[in-house]
Steps between C-alpha positions, in 0.01 A plus 500: 500500500682173568765547233610847630512342848749240366239220547500256202147358428474128478242246377287540810508889478384489133236238561363693795474810281331298232257360748412864622430592126287182458290591816462851356371338165798668312647209289684721266708635788550147635641406155721804501646381836573164340681668214691712750593177683636341193691811405658498851617137448263372774375155412127423498319182587154349529400747780595800291303380201205379720490855650484653151230254409304599821525859377338411166239277679402800725466699175292222337741479210542137410683566174785665684494241769543232247783684345691488836464124493663477156822675602641183653354478853415140616121524599414393839185507708525891555555554131191303410293668769608842373417409136159377612435818688592704197228313311245530773253776410145573610245316280374811340856598377540141355170497318543854366870473421681349199591178680208259554438308805583176327839632402560591867400144600728338248795725607433413865492130406825529316660678794378226730640226263847679489499533880402132542777393262768715668414382852474135415 
């Protein structure tokens, strides 16, 4: 354990741990790490939030991915890519799910418009 060894975790340490949880498709643990990070007084940035969004994208959870954007992170290319990945689902899931393909298309168009506006 880093803390018992006298090593203080920093932003990179927390982000790396979050990335491991994202890769393991465990966004709840990634979010717990973010909360621990805030409790420890370690600042977060776009990388931290993009890592959390990637965890939700891996889990195909666009609602939670969108929630991450609303907490004050300034979206960048990675943010938009993660959000699109969260919405990307196999065709059979889209047609049998509660969200129609047209809704997905309009969401992606809106993401593209926001991305274009923020990079102009």
